[in-house]
C-alpha positions as CSV (number, residue, x, y, z in Angstrom):
1,M,0.9,50.2,-11.9
2,T,1.7,53.9,-11.0
3,R,-1.1,56.1,-9.8
4,K,-2.0,58.8,-12.4
5,V,-4.3,61.0,-10.3
6,T,-4.9,61.8,-6.7
7,Y,-7.5,63.7,-4.8
8,E,-7.4,66.5,-2.2
9,F,-10.2,67.3,0.1
10,K,-10.9,70.8,1.4
11,T,-13.4,73.0,3.1
12,D,-14.1,76.6,1.9
13,K,-14.7,79.7,4.1
14,R,-18.4,78.9,4.4
15,G,-17.6,75.4,5.8
16,R,-18.6,73.6,2.5
17,K,-16.6,70.6,1.6
18,Y,-15.2,70.2,-1.9
19,A,-12.5,68.2,-3.7
20,N,-9.9,68.5,-6.4
21,R,-8.8,65.9,-8.8
22,I,-5.0,66.3,-9.4
23,D,-3.3,65.0,-12.5
24,L,0.1,63.8,-11.2
25,K,1.8,64.2,-14.5
26,T,0.7,67.8,-15.3
27,G,-0.3,69.0,-11.8
28,K,-3.6,70.3,-13.2
29,K,-6.4,70.6,-10.6
30,T,-10.1,70.0,-11.5
31,R,-13.0,70.6,-9.1
32,I,-15.0,67.4,-8.5
33,A,-18.0,66.4,-6.3
34,Y,-16.8,65.6,-2.8
35,K,-18.5,62.2,-2.4
36,L,-17.5,61.1,-5.9
37,A,-13.9,62.0,-5.1
38,Q,-14.1,60.0,-1.9
39,K,-15.4,56.9,-3.7
40,R,-12.7,57.2,-6.4
41,D,-10.0,57.7,-3.8
42,R,-11.2,54.6,-1.9
43,D,-11.2,52.5,-5.1
44,I,-7.7,53.6,-5.9
45,R,-6.4,52.8,-2.4
46,Y,-8.2,49.4,-2.4
47,K,-6.5,48.5,-5.7
48,E,-3.1,49.6,-4.5
49,N,-3.5,47.7,-1.2
50,R,-4.7,44.6,-3.1
51,R,-1.8,44.7,-5.5
52,A,0.7,45.0,-2.6
53,K,-1.0,42.1,-0.8
54,E,-1.1,39.9,-4.0
55,K,2.6,40.6,-4.4
56,E,3.3,39.6,-0.8
57,L,1.1,36.5,-1.1
58,K,2.8,35.4,-4.3
59,K,6.1,35.3,-2.5
60,K,4.6,32.8,0.0
61,G,3.0,30.7,-2.8
62,F,-0.6,31.9,-2.3
63,T,-3.2,33.5,-4.6
64,W,-5.6,36.3,-3.7
65,E,-8.5,33.9,-4.0
66,E,-7.0,31.5,-1.5
67,Y,-6.4,34.5,0.9
68,Q,-10.0,35.7,0.6
69,K,-11.3,32.2,1.2
70,E,-9.1,31.8,4.3
71,K,-10.1,35.3,5.5
72,K,-13.8,34.5,5.2
73,E,-13.4,31.3,7.3
74,I,-11.2,33.0,10.0
75,T,-13.5,36.0,10.2
76,K,-16.4,33.8,10.9
77,K,-14.4,31.9,13.6
78,V,-13.1,35.0,15.3
79,K,-16.5,36.7,15.5
80,A,-18.0,33.5,16.9
81,E,-15.4,33.4,19.6
82,Y,-16.0,37.0,20.7
83,K,-19.8,36.4,20.6
84,K,-19.4,33.3,22.8
85,K,-17.3,35.4,25.3
86,E,-20.1,38.0,25.2
87,K,-17.5,40.7,24.5
88,K,-18.0,43.8,22.5
89,V,-14.9,44.8,20.6
90,S,-14.1,47.3,17.9
91,R,-13.8,46.4,14.2
92,E,-10.1,47.4,14.4
93,I,-9.4,44.8,17.1
94,I,-11.3,42.1,15.1
95,N,-9.4,43.0,12.0
96,K,-6.0,42.7,13.8
97,E,-7.1,39.3,15.2
98,I,-8.1,38.1,11.7
99,E,-4.8,39.2,10.1
100,K,-2.9,37.5,12.9
101,E,-4.8,34.2,12.4
102,I,-4.5,34.4,8.6
103,E,-0.7,34.8,8.9
104,K,-0.6,31.7,11.2
105,S,-2.7,29.8,8.6
106,I,-0.4,30.9,5.7
107,Q,2.7,29.8,7.6
108,K,1.1,26.4,8.4
109,Q,0.0,25.9,4.7
110,T,3.4,27.0,3.4
111,K,4.9,24.3,5.6
112,E,2.4,21.7,4.4
113,K,3.0,22.6,0.7
114,E,6.8,22.2,1.3
115,L,6.2,18.8,2.8
116,A,3.9,17.7,0.0
117,E,6.5,18.8,-2.6
118,K,9.3,17.0,-0.7
119,K,7.2,13.8,-0.6
120,G,6.4,14.0,-4.3
121,A,2.7,14.8,-3.9
122,T,0.5,17.7,-5.1
123,W,-1.1,20.2,-2.8
124,K,-4.5,18.8,-3.8
125,E,-3.4,15.2,-2.8
126,Y,-2.1,16.5,0.5
127,Q,-5.4,18.2,1.3
128,K,-7.4,15.2,0.4
129,E,-5.2,12.9,2.6
130,K,-5.3,15.4,5.5
131,K,-9.1,15.4,5.5
132,E,-9.3,11.6,5.5
133,I,-6.9,11.3,8.4
134,E,-8.6,14.1,10.4
135,K,-12.0,12.4,9.8
136,R,-10.7,9.1,11.0
137,I,-9.1,10.6,14.2
138,K,-12.3,12.4,15.1
139,K,-14.3,9.2,14.6
140,E,-11.8,7.2,16.8
141,Y,-12.2,9.7,19.7
142,K,-15.9,9.8,19.3
143,E,-16.2,6.0,19.5
144,K,-14.1,6.2,22.7
145,G,-16.4,8.9,24.1
146,K,-13.5,11.3,24.5
147,E,-13.2,15.0,23.5
148,V,-10.2,16.1,21.4
149,S,-8.8,19.5,20.7
150,Q,-8.0,20.7,17.2
151,E,-4.4,21.2,18.3
152,T,-4.1,17.5,19.1
153,I,-5.8,16.5,15.8
154,D,-3.3,18.7,13.9
155,K,-0.3,17.1,15.6
156,K,-1.6,13.6,14.9
157,V,-2.4,14.4,11.3
158,E,1.1,15.9,10.8
159,K,2.7,12.8,12.2
160,E,0.6,10.3,10.2
161,I,0.5,12.1,6.8
162,E,4.3,11.9,6.5
163,K,3.9,8.1,6.3
164,T,1.1,8.1,3.7
165,I,1.5,11.0,1.3
166,G,3.3,11.1,-2.0
167,V,5.8,8.7,-3.4
168,R,9.0,7.0,-2.2
169,S,12.0,6.0,-4.3
170,R,14.2,2.9,-3.6
171,F,17.0,1.1,-5.3
172,R,19.0,-2.0,-4.6
173,F,21.8,-3.8,-6.4
174,H,24.1,-6.7,-5.8
175,W,26.6,-8.0,-8.3
176,R,29.1,-10.9,-8.3
177,Y,31.9,-10.9,-10.9
178,W,35.4,-12.2,-11.5
179,E,38.4,-10.1,-12.4
180,L,41.8,-11.0,-13.8
181,P,44.0,-12.4,-12.6
182,F,41.9,-13.7,-9.6
183,C,39.4,-15.8,-11.6
184,G,39.0,-18.2,-8.8
185,T,37.7,-15.6,-6.3
186,P,34.6,-13.5,-7.0
187,T,34.2,-9.8,-6.2
188,F,30.9,-8.7,-4.5
189,V,29.4,-5.3,-4.6
190,A,26.0,-4.4,-3.1
191,Y,24.1,-1.4,-1.9
192,A,20.6,-0.1,-1.3
193,D,19.0,3.2,-0.4
194,A,15.5,4.9,-0.2
195,K,14.3,8.5,-0.2
196,D,11.0,10.3,-0.1
197,G,9.9,11.9,-3.4
198,D,10.7,11.0,-7.0
199,H,14.4,10.3,-7.4
200,Y,14.0,7.9,-10.2
201,D,16.4,9.5,-12.7
202,E,19.4,9.9,-10.3
203,M,19.0,6.4,-8.9
204,K,18.7,4.9,-12.3
205,E,21.8,6.8,-13.4
206,Y,23.7,5.6,-10.3
207,C,22.8,1.9,-10.8
208,N,23.7,2.1,-14.5
209,D,27.1,3.7,-13.7
210,I,27.9,0.9,-11.3
211,Y,26.9,-1.7,-13.8
212,D,28.9,0.0,-16.6
213,D,32.0,0.2,-14.4
214,I,31.8,-3.5,-13.7
215,M,31.3,-4.4,-17.4
216,Q,34.3,-2.3,-18.3
217,S,36.6,-3.8,-15.7
218,N,39.2,-6.6,-16.5
219,L,36.7,-9.5,-16.4
220,C,37.6,-13.1,-16.6
221,P,36.5,-14.4,-20.1
222,D,35.0,-17.6,-18.9
223,R,33.0,-16.1,-16.0
224,E,29.5,-14.5,-16.1
225,V,28.5,-11.4,-14.2
226,L,25.7,-12.4,-11.8
227,G,23.2,-10.4,-9.8
228,G,20.9,-7.5,-10.6
229,A,19.8,-4.0,-9.9
230,C,16.3,-2.5,-9.4
231,V,15.0,1.0,-9.1
232,V,11.3,1.6,-8.2
233,V,9.2,4.7,-7.4
234,Y,6.0,3.7,-5.6
235,K,3.1,5.4,-3.9
236,R,3.4,5.4,-0.1
237,K,-0.3,4.8,0.5
238,H,-1.4,1.3,-0.4
239,E,-4.0,-1.3,0.4
240,G,-2.7,-4.4,2.1
241,K,0.6,-5.7,0.6
242,K,0.0,-4.4,-2.9
243,Y,2.2,-1.5,-3.8
244,D,1.3,0.9,-6.6
245,I,4.6,1.2,-8.5
246,V,4.8,4.4,-10.6
247,K,8.2,3.8,-12.3
248,Q,10.6,0.8,-12.5
249,H,14.0,0.1,-13.9
250,E,15.9,-3.2,-14.0
251,L,19.3,-4.6,-14.8
252,G,20.3,-8.3,-14.8
253,D,18.0,-10.3,-12.5
254,G,16.3,-6.9,-11.6
255,C,13.5,-6.7,-9.1
256,V,13.3,-10.4,-8.4
257,Q,16.0,-9.7,-5.8
258,G,13.3,-8.8,-3.3
259,I,13.4,-5.0,-3.3
260,E,9.8,-4.9,-2.0
261,K,11.1,-6.1,1.4
262,G,12.1,-2.6,2.3
263,M,9.0,-0.8,1.0
C-alpha cells in the first residue's frame, strides 16, 4: 500500500510549532494541528513498519500474531534478567536485546517446523510432543536432586523428539519365481527400505512396478510366483509393541512377511 499523504513539521518566526498535511499526488499543503499531525504520522509509520515486518515474517513462515506473542514473552524475560542484575539500561538497549532474542527464537522455530514437516508431523503435534518430553526431562532431574539448564533440556529434547514425532514409511518385498528356460532353478528378488515422513505413494508404486515386471517376464507355465510385498506408514510414537498404522498396501503374502520387525 502506497502512502498518499505525508506531514511536515515547522516552527514559525515566533517559535510556534505548526504542521502541514501534504497530498503526495497533487502536492497540495493543508495546515493541520501539530499534535494531530504527529499522531497521524506515527500511525502511518507504524502501519508501514508492520507491513514490512509481516512481509519479512511471512518469508520465514511466521504470522504477526506469533511474532507478538514471542515478543511479549521475550520482553518479560529480558526485563527480568536486567532487574536481577540490578542494572539500569535504556529502552533502546532493551529493544535491541529483544529483537536479537526474537531472531534467535524465529531461527529455532523455523528449524523445528522444517523437522516436523520432514517427519510427517504438524507444527501443533511437534509443540505438544516437545512439551511432554521437556516436562519428563525436568521431572527426572528434579527426582535426582540435580539442576539443569534450559540449554541442556533443549539439546535432549531435540535428540529425543526425532525418534518420536511424525510418521515413518517402510516397505519390504521378496519374490521367488521361475523363468524359461530354467524352470528347475528359481530366481529370487528381495529388498527393504525405510524413510521418515509419508512416502506411501512412491513406495507403493515401486513395489507394484517390481511385481508387474516379474509377472510380465517369461515365466514357466507350471510354476507359481511366491512371496509378497508390503508397504506401511505408521506413527513413530507408540505404546508397547503396538504400532498405529496409518496406511498399508499388500501384494501376494503381504505383511505376514514380518515387516514389523524393522519398525
